[in-house]
N, C-alpha and C positions, 0 to 999 in steps of 0.2 A: 630465523633460520640459523643453523648450525653453518660452520664454516665449510664441513664437509659438502654440507648439500648446497652451499653456493657456490664452490669450486665444481660439483657435478652440474648445475644450471650453466655456468658457462661453457664446460665443456660440451655439452650436449644440447645447448639453446633450447632447453624444455626441462620440466620437472613436475612429475604427477600432482604435486601440492599448490604449483605455482602455474597460474596462466597469466601472461604477461596482460596488463590491463591496455597496451596500445593496441594488442587485437582486437580490442572494439572497434578500431577504425573511426576514430572520432573526426568529426569535419575539421576540428582546429589542428590535427595533427597532420590531417591529410594536405592541408594547404601549406603547412610548415614545410612539407616535403616538396612539392611543388613549387615553393618559392626557392628552395635551398637547388633544386636539379635546374631550375632555369638559370638561376645564378651562374652555377657551376657551368653550364653549357654556355653561357655567353663569354665566360672567361675562358671557355677551351679553345677558340682560334687564336687567342691572344697569348696564353700561354705557348701554345704550340710553337708560335712565331718566336717568341722572347726568351724562350729557355733553349734556342739553338744559336750556334753563332753564326753571324750575318743575318739572323732574323729568317731564315727557311726553315720551315716546319720539316720535322723527320717523320717516319712511320713508330719509332719510339717517343718522339713528344706525343705526339696523337694517342699512342697506345698507353700512357700515362696518364693522359687526360680522361680517356674512357674509362680506366680503372677506377680513376678518383670518382666517376660519377655512380658505380655500380654500388656501392656501398648506401650512396643515397637513397639509390632505386628501391633498396630491401629493407631501409632502418624502418619503415612504420610497421610491416609487416612482422619483421623478425630482427629487432634491433640488436640481439646477441649474434646472430649471423653478419651483420652490417660490421658490427665491431669485429669479429672474426678477419673479414675482409680489408678493414681498415690497420687491422695489426699487420697484416700482409705487408700493406703499402708501406705501412711505416718502416719497414724492416728493407722492403724491396727497393724502395724509390732511391735513397742515396748509392745504393749498389748498381741500379740501373742507369743513374743518371747523376754521377758525383759531382759535376758540376753546377747542380741546380744551386746550392748556398751561394756560390761566389756570383751568378747571375745575378740571383734577387736579394742579395744580403741577408737571408733570413733562413733557416733551415729546411722551412715547407713552401711549397708555392701556395698562393692564395684558395686555389680551388681544393687542393688536400686539406688546408686550415679549415674553409666552410665543410667541408665533409666531416670532419673528425669533430666539429662543432655541433653539427647535426647529431652525429651517431652518438656520441656523450651524453646529449642531453636526452635522448630517448631512450637510450638505455636507463639512464637515470629515472625517467618516468615511469618504464616499465618494470622494474625489479626492486627486489627488497634491497636494503642498505647494506647487507652482508655482500652481496653479488656487486654492488657499487664498490667496494673497498677493493675485491678481488681484481674488476675489470680497472680500477684507478691504478694499481699496484702493478699488475702486467704492463699495461699501456706508459709508465714512466720507466719500467725496466727497459720497455723495447726503445723509446724515446732515447735514453741513458746510451745505448750501444753505441750512437752514430752522431748525437748532438755534444759538439766537442767543448764548446762554451757552457760553464753552468749558469752563465747568465741568462743565455736562452732556454735550457733546460727548466731553469727555476720557471720562468715567464710562463713557459710551455705547461707546465705542472700545474702553476697557479690557475691559468685558463681552463686547463681540466677539470681541476678542483670546484671551481665555480660554475662549471656547467654541468659538473654531477651534481652538486648541492642543489642548482635551480631547477633541474629535473625532479630531483629527488621531494623538492618541496611543491611541485606540481602532483607528483604522486601521491604524497602525503595530504595534500587538498582533496584529492579524489576520494580517497581512502577514507577521509573524514565524512565526504559528504554523502557516500555509500553507507557508512556506518549510522550516519544521521538519519537517513533515509529508512532503514532498517530501524532503528529504534521507534520511528513514527509509526511505521507499520505496524510493529510488535504492540505499540502503543495504543494503536486504535483498532486493532485486534481485541487487546485485551479492555479496552472502554466497550467494544461492542458485547462481549462476553458479557462483562458486567450488566450491562443494559438489558441483556435478554435473561440474565438470571432475576435480575430486578423486576423487570416485567413480569416473568413467571410467579415471582413472589407475591407482588400487587394481585394479579389473577388468582393464585389460591386464597390471598387474604378477602378476596370478594367472593369468589366461590364459597368460603367459608359459612357466609351468611346464609345463602342460598341453601347449601344443603343442613345448616343448622336448622333452619325453617322448616323443610321436609323431614328433619328427624323428630323436631318437636310435634308436628302434626303427627307424625307415627304414633310417637309416646303418648300423646294427649288421645287420641282414637283407641289405642289398646288399653291404655288404663280406664277409660270412660267405656270399655265394652259391657263389663259387669253391671253397669247403670243404665246403659242403653238397651240391653237384651236381657232382660230378667228371665231367671231361671235356666240359665245355663250350666251346662254339666261341669262337674268339679275339674274334669282334663282340660276343657278350653279356658277356664277361669285361670287355671296354672299355666296352660300356654300362653295368654295374654298378660299375665303377670310378668313371666319370663320375657316377652317381645318388649315391654315397657322398661324392663330393666335393662335390656340390650341396647335400647334405643338411647335411655339417659347414659349409657355407659360411652356410647358413642358420640353424643354430644361432648361428654367431659373431655375425651381424646381429642375432640375437633377445637376445643377452647385450647387446650395445649399446644397443638400444633399452631393455632393462631399466635398464641404467645412466642414461640419461636420463630415464626415469620414475620411478626412486627418488630420494627425497630424504632429508634427514637424519632427518625424522620416521618413515620407512619403512626406513630401515636396519637391519641386524639379520641375526640368522641366517635364513635361509631353510628353513623347515617344508614338508613334504608336503601339497599342497593337500588340503583333506577335500573329502568326497562325500557323497553324499545317505544312505550305511551309516552314517555316524558322525552321524546327528541323535540316536541314541540317546543320546550324550554329552550332547549340548545338554537333554535331558529331564532328565537326573539333574542336573545342574546347576541347573536351575529348582526341581527338587524339592528341592535340597538348601539351598535360599532359602525354602523353607515353602512352597511354590506346589502347589496340586493341580493336576495336570496329566494329561489323559487323552489316550491314544494310540493311534490307529487306522492301521495300516498293511495297503495291499495291494498286492501285486505285488512283483516282482523288481529291487531297487536296484541290485544290483551290476552289472549288465550296461546300466546307463545309460550313455550317452556321458559322457566327462568334463566336458566344458564344463557342460552341462545337469545334473549331478547336482553341480558346484560351487556354480551358480546357485539350484539349490534348497536346496541347506544353507545359503548364505548368506541367502537369504530367510526360510527358518524361522528363523535365528539372529537375524536382526533383529526380525522377529515377535515372537518369544517376548521378546527382552530388551524389546520395546517394552510387551508386557502387564504383564512383573515392573515396570519403572518406572513406568508412567503409571496402573497399574490394581492397586496392592501387595492382596494377599488374595483377587484374583478367582479364579474357578474357570477354568483355561485347555483347551480343548480343540485337540489337534492332529491333523489330518487328512492322508495321505500316501497317493497312488493313482496306480500307474503304468499307464496304459490301453493301447490300441493304437496311439496315436501322440501321446501327450502325458504330462507329468507333471501330477498335480492336486498343490496344497500348499494347505493351508487352515488357519490359526489364528486361534482365535477367544475371548475371552476374556467372562467377565460384568463386570456394574460393580464397582470395589473402593473402595478407601478413597484417600485425597486422594493424589494424584502425590507420588514424591518428587524430590526436586532434581536435573535434569537432568544429568548427567555430559558429554554430548555436545552438538553443534552442533544436534539435531533434525532433520536432513537424513537420516533413515533411509529415509524412504519414496521419497524421489529416490535413493536408491540401489537400492530393490528396482525401481524404475520402469525403472532404467537396465539392470539385468540382463534384467529380462522382455522389454523391447523389443528387446536386442540378439539375442535368441533367437526375436523373434518373437511371442512370446506376449503375454498379458493379465494385468492385475493389477487388483483391484478393493479397494480399503482405504477403510473407513469405519465410522460407528456402526451398532450393530446395534438391532433396535426394543426391545431390554430394558435400553438404554443401555450396553452393552457397547462392542466393537470387533471387528472382523474384518477378516484380511487373506487373499486368496484368489488363487492364482496358477496360470495354466495355461501349462506351456511347452511347445511342441511337440518332437516328437525326430527331426524330418527338415526341421529349419528349412534350407534352404540359399541362398547369395547367389551372384551372379554373381562370380567370381573370374577 
C-alpha cells in the first residue's frame, strides 16, 4: 500500500481495495472488546471520584469516563473510527482536566490507557502496515503536544509501538492462514482437474480397444465380401475395397491416438477389456478379502454393447473397491439389472470399521461420474440412512450423439 493510500484510509476509515479483517467480527475480538469495556466501566466510578478534589464526582469527571468508553465500544466494528475518537480524547483530556497528571502521577488515567491499548491493537490487527505507521506518527505527535516529561512520552510511544506490532503480528498470521487455505483450495482444484483428465484419458484408452475391435470386424467383413458373395458387380467390389481401406486407415489413426494418450505409468501389455459378464470375478475377489457380498443379477449381460458393458464393469469395480477400503467388515450388496433400455448397477454397504489407509488419490467417484456422463446416464453416490454408503448408476443402452 502506498503512503497516500494509507493516509486516505486513516482519513476516511475505509478504502475500496482494503476491507478491515476485523469486520469479520471474530469471536476472539468480540470477547476482547467485552472484557475491555467491562474493565473500563468498573474503573468508571473509581475514576470519577478519585480525579476530583475531595473525592466528589463531578459531571466533568463522569463525562470523561463516558467518553473514554466510547472508542472501546466501536473499536471492533470500526477500529479507525475508534482511533479518531481516541485522538480527540488524547488532545481534549488535558484541556478539560489539567489536574489529572497531578492526581494520578501519570499523564493518562487507567481508563484512557486501557482504551488506547485496545484501539491501537485492533487498528493494527485490521489494517496494513502503512496505515499503522500513519496512526503511530499522528498518535505520537498528539501525545507530544501535552506530555511534558520526555520519559513519559517515550514510555507511551514504546507501549503504543508494542501494541501496534502485536496487532500486526495477529493480522499477518490471519493473512498467512487465509493464503494457505487459498493455496490448498487451488491445489485441490488442480488435483481434481488432473484426476478428471487422467480418468478421461484412461476411458479413451479403454474405448480404443472397443472401437478398434468394431473397425477390425468392419474391415474384415468388407475385405471378405468378394469371396463370400461371388459374382459381385465391379462397382460393389470397388465400394467394398474402399470401405476396407477406410476402416484400416481408421485403425491406424486410433493406434496413433492411443500412443498419445498412453503414458509411462500406463504403458504395458494390453489385456482384453472386461465386460459386465466378468463382474463375478470382482465379487470373488471381494469375498476372498473376507467381505460378505450378496449379489442379485437380472437379465442377459452378454448382449450388452461393449462400451456400456465396460463402463458397468468399471463402475462396479470402483464401488466394490471403495466399500472394502472405506468400510472394512461391512456387508456389501450388489444389484445388476438389464432393463428394456438401460443397465442398472447398485452397490450398497452397511457401516463398517475404521477405514483403511487409502492407496489411491481418492478420485474414484470422479471416474464413475465421467463414465456415466459419457453414456448419458445418471449416477447417485452418498451415505445411506443406516450410516452406510451406496452407489447407484443407470446407463442407457441407446444413447446416441451426433457424429
